[in-house]
N, CA and C atoms as an extended XYZ file, in Angstrom:
225
Properties=species:S:1:pos:R:3:atomname:S:1:resname:S:1:resid:I:1 pbc="F F F"
N       100.756       23.122      165.156 N   UNK     1
C       101.468       23.715      164.088 CA  UNK     1
C       100.477       24.426      163.164 C   UNK     1
N       100.666       25.690      162.984 N   UNK     2
C        99.773       26.511      162.179 CA  UNK     2
C       100.582       27.173      161.070 C   UNK     2
N       100.007       27.113      159.898 N   UNK     3
C       100.660       27.757      158.759 CA  UNK     3
C        99.904       29.042      158.437 C   UNK     3
N       100.621       30.105      158.368 N   UNK     4
C       100.015       31.400      158.061 CA  UNK     4
C       100.048       31.672      156.559 C   UNK     4
N        99.512       32.800      156.164 N   UNK     5
C        99.519       33.165      154.749 CA  UNK     5
C       100.957       33.345      154.244 C   UNK     5
N       101.117       33.097      153.003 N   UNK     6
C       102.435       33.205      152.393 CA  UNK     6
C       102.912       34.649      152.415 C   UNK     6
N       104.185       34.819      152.630 N   UNK     7
C       104.730       36.178      152.746 CA  UNK     7
C       105.448       36.569      151.446 C   UNK     7
N       104.906       36.235      150.352 N   UNK     8
C       105.504       36.644      149.076 CA  UNK     8
C       104.854       37.926      148.613 C   UNK     8
N       105.659       38.855      148.261 N   UNK     9
C       105.142       40.137      147.777 CA  UNK     9
C       105.609       40.363      146.343 C   UNK     9
N       104.775       41.016      145.623 N   UNK    10
C       105.140       41.361      144.251 CA  UNK    10
C       105.819       42.712      144.228 C   UNK    10
N       106.780       42.801      143.348 N   UNK    11
C       107.407       44.101      143.118 CA  UNK    11
C       106.786       44.683      141.858 C   UNK    11
N       106.048       45.714      142.010 N   UNK    12
C       105.357       46.316      140.876 CA  UNK    12
C       106.112       47.504      140.309 C   UNK    12
N       107.001       48.041      141.016 N   UNK    13
C       107.674       49.271      140.605 CA  UNK    13
C       108.299       49.210      139.230 C   UNK    13
N       109.371       48.479      139.039 N   UNK    14
C       110.092       48.480      137.771 CA  UNK    14
C       109.413       47.590      136.730 C   UNK    14
N       108.774       46.501      137.151 N   UNK    15
C       108.126       45.608      136.195 CA  UNK    15
C       106.899       46.252      135.562 C   UNK    15
N       106.152       47.016      136.309 N   UNK    16
C       104.965       47.686      135.771 CA  UNK    16
C       105.336       48.736      134.734 C   UNK    16
N       106.376       49.502      135.006 N   UNK    17
C       106.805       50.544      134.070 CA  UNK    17
C       107.364       49.907      132.798 C   UNK    17
N       108.158       48.862      132.968 N   UNK    18
C       108.734       48.171      131.810 CA  UNK    18
C       107.638       47.585      130.924 C   UNK    18
N       106.620       47.036      131.553 N   UNK    19
C       105.502       46.462      130.792 CA  UNK    19
C       104.776       47.540      129.986 C   UNK    19
N       104.569       48.720      130.566 N   UNK    20
C       103.910       49.823      129.861 CA  UNK    20
C       104.779       50.338      128.717 C   UNK    20
N       106.076       50.381      128.928 N   UNK    21
C       106.980       50.842      127.864 CA  UNK    21
C       106.959       49.860      126.694 C   UNK    21
N       107.027       48.567      126.989 N   UNK    22
C       106.985       47.565      125.917 CA  UNK    22
C       105.652       47.584      125.175 C   UNK    22
N       104.568       47.765      125.898 N   UNK    23
C       103.253       47.843      125.254 CA  UNK    23
C       103.168       49.082      124.356 C   UNK    23
N       103.744       50.192      124.791 N   UNK    24
C       103.746       51.411      123.978 CA  UNK    24
C       104.573       51.242      122.714 C   UNK    24
N       105.729       50.605      122.857 N   UNK    25
C       106.582       50.374      121.683 CA  UNK    25
C       105.875       49.446      120.697 C   UNK    25
N       105.231       48.405      121.204 N   UNK    26
C       104.495       47.485      120.332 CA  UNK    26
C       103.364       48.210      119.601 C   UNK    26
N       102.677       49.096      120.291 N   UNK    27
C       101.589       49.848      119.660 CA  UNK    27
C       102.121       50.761      118.555 C   UNK    27
N       103.256       51.405      118.797 N   UNK    28
C       103.846       52.287      117.782 CA  UNK    28
C       104.295       51.477      116.563 C   UNK    28
N       104.898       50.320      116.795 N   UNK    29
C       105.352       49.480      115.681 CA  UNK    29
C       104.152       48.995      114.862 C   UNK    29
N       103.091       48.558      115.508 N   UNK    30
C       101.895       48.104      114.781 CA  UNK    30
C       101.252       49.245      113.994 C   UNK    30
N       101.215       50.426      114.581 N   UNK    31
C       100.655       51.589      113.883 CA  UNK    31
C       101.484       51.919      112.646 C   UNK    31
N       102.816       51.910      112.796 N   UNK    32
C       103.694       52.214      111.663 CA  UNK    32
C       103.541       51.172      110.557 C   UNK    32
N       103.405       49.901      110.932 N   UNK    33
C       103.209       48.848      109.933 CA  UNK    33
C       101.883       49.038      109.207 C   UNK    33
N       100.844       49.424      109.917 N   UNK    34
C        99.549       49.674      109.294 CA  UNK    34
C        99.597       50.835      108.323 C   UNK    34
N       100.306       51.893      108.695 N   UNK    35
C       100.446       53.049      107.809 CA  UNK    35
C       101.221       52.649      106.548 C   UNK    35
N       102.285       51.863      106.714 N   UNK    36
C       103.089       51.436      105.561 CA  UNK    36
C       102.272       50.581      104.602 C   UNK    36
N       101.477       49.664      105.137 N   UNK    37
C       100.643       48.814      104.279 CA  UNK    37
C        99.586       49.663      103.577 C   UNK    37
N        98.997       50.602      104.277 N   UNK    38
C        97.999       51.480      103.667 CA  UNK    38
C        98.570       52.302      102.525 C   UNK    38
N        99.766       52.844      102.709 N   UNK    39
C       100.392       53.629      101.642 CA  UNK    39
C       100.764       52.741      100.458 C   UNK    39
N       101.234       51.544      100.728 N   UNK    40
C       101.598       50.638       99.636 CA  UNK    40
C       100.371       50.276       98.810 C   UNK    40
N        99.248       50.051       99.455 N   UNK    41
C        98.030       49.721       98.720 CA  UNK    41
C        97.505       50.921       97.939 C   UNK    41
N        97.662       52.106       98.493 N   UNK    42
C        97.168       53.312       97.838 CA  UNK    42
C        98.014       53.657       96.620 C   UNK    42
N        99.316       53.426       96.679 N   UNK    43
C       100.213       53.800       95.593 CA  UNK    43
C       100.336       52.716       94.536 C   UNK    43
N        99.592       51.654       94.664 N   UNK    44
C        99.647       50.572       93.684 CA  UNK    44
C        99.149       51.094       92.345 C   UNK    44
N        99.901       50.881       91.266 N   UNK    45
C        99.471       51.399       89.970 CA  UNK    45
C        98.201       50.707       89.487 C   UNK    45
N        97.384       51.476       88.833 N   UNK    46
C        96.143       50.933       88.292 CA  UNK    46
C        96.459       50.080       87.066 C   UNK    46
N        95.656       49.092       86.828 N   UNK    47
C        95.847       48.245       85.661 CA  UNK    47
C        95.550       49.010       84.383 C   UNK    47
N        96.380       48.835       83.398 N   UNK    48
C        96.185       49.522       82.123 CA  UNK    48
C        95.178       48.753       81.271 C   UNK    48
N        94.657       49.452       80.285 N   UNK    49
C        93.742       48.790       79.367 CA  UNK    49
C        94.530       47.819       78.507 C   UNK    49
N        93.933       46.702       78.149 N   UNK    50
C        94.664       45.743       77.322 CA  UNK    50
C        94.955       46.320       75.939 C   UNK    50
N        96.114       45.996       75.419 N   UNK    51
C        96.524       46.479       74.107 CA  UNK    51
C        96.405       45.325       73.121 C   UNK    51
N        95.634       45.558       72.084 N   UNK    52
C        95.471       44.552       71.046 CA  UNK    52
C        96.020       45.124       69.756 C   UNK    52
N        96.910       44.406       69.123 N   UNK    53
C        97.463       44.894       67.860 CA  UNK    53
C        97.056       43.940       66.746 C   UNK    53
N        96.819       44.526       65.586 N   UNK    54
C        96.439       43.757       64.423 CA  UNK    54
C        97.538       43.889       63.380 C   UNK    54
N        97.895       42.786       62.772 N   UNK    55
C        98.891       42.799       61.706 CA  UNK    55
C        98.375       41.916       60.575 C   UNK    55
N        98.517       42.418       59.378 N   UNK    56
C        98.112       41.641       58.216 CA  UNK    56
C        99.350       40.948       57.668 C   UNK    56
N        99.270       39.657       57.553 N   UNK    57
C       100.396       38.880       57.048 CA  UNK    57
C       100.159       38.628       55.571 C   UNK    57
N       101.103       39.048       54.762 N   UNK    58
C       101.000       38.838       53.322 CA  UNK    58
C       101.300       37.372       53.013 C   UNK    58
N       100.505       36.784       52.142 N   UNK    59
C       100.774       35.383       51.800 CA  UNK    59
C       102.095       35.258       51.047 C   UNK    59
N       102.746       34.150       51.262 N   UNK    60
C       104.023       33.905       50.607 CA  UNK    60
C       103.749       33.484       49.178 C   UNK    60
N       104.341       34.159       48.253 N   UNK    61
C       104.122       33.816       46.848 CA  UNK    61
C       105.381       33.189       46.298 C   UNK    61
N       105.175       32.173       45.508 N   UNK    62
C       106.317       31.520       44.880 CA  UNK    62
C       106.480       32.088       43.472 C   UNK    62
N       107.692       32.380       43.139 N   UNK    63
C       107.953       32.838       41.776 CA  UNK    63
C       108.528       31.657       40.998 C   UNK    63
N       108.259       31.623       39.723 N   UNK    64
C       108.722       30.550       38.842 CA  UNK    64
C       108.252       29.190       39.368 C   UNK    64
N       106.986       29.124       39.595 N   UNK    65
C       106.433       27.866       40.075 CA  UNK    65
C       106.430       26.830       38.972 C   UNK    65
N       106.784       25.655       39.321 N   UNK    66
C       106.808       24.561       38.357 CA  UNK    66
C       105.605       23.670       38.621 C   UNK    66
N       104.774       23.512       37.629 N   UNK    67
C       103.605       22.672       37.773 CA  UNK    67
C       103.842       21.402       36.979 C   UNK    67
N       103.704       20.286       37.612 N   UNK    68
C       103.943       18.987       36.978 CA  UNK    68
C       102.643       18.201       37.003 C   UNK    68
N       102.261       17.702       35.889 N   UNK    69
C       101.075       16.869       35.791 CA  UNK    69
C       101.542       15.449       35.508 C   UNK    69
N       101.062       14.532       36.271 N   UNK    70
C       101.454       13.131       36.074 CA  UNK    70
C       100.192       12.326       35.788 C   UNK    70
N       100.333       11.435       34.868 N   UNK    71
C        99.232       10.532       34.551 CA  UNK    71
C        99.677        9.125       34.912 C   UNK    71
N        98.882        8.472       35.708 N   UNK    72
C        99.209        7.119       36.146 CA  UNK    72
C        98.172        6.184       35.545 C   UNK    72
N        98.634        5.177       34.840 N   UNK    73
C        97.727        4.180       34.269 CA  UNK    73
C        98.021        2.832       34.879 C   UNK    73
N        96.985        2.102       35.073 N   UNK    74
C        97.151        0.775       35.647 CA  UNK    74
C        97.304       -0.244       34.517 C   UNK    74
N        98.183       -1.211       34.640 N   UNK    75
C        98.349       -2.188       33.572 CA  UNK    75
C        97.220       -3.201       33.493 C   UNK    75
């Protein structure tokens, strides 16, 4: 009893073309994503200079102030 080589053959016709088409589509999608990320980074607005504002607060003044002086003596 002798066993010969396996008689399985690959079909390259439709599978090879499909593989190339999928690889091409993947390459186009990756390229488009790279372009989109590049444009988003380029169009990012620059940071503005910090704005510092100064305000002078007027002290609160009391009108008709009552001043009370108390003297405490110990017995």
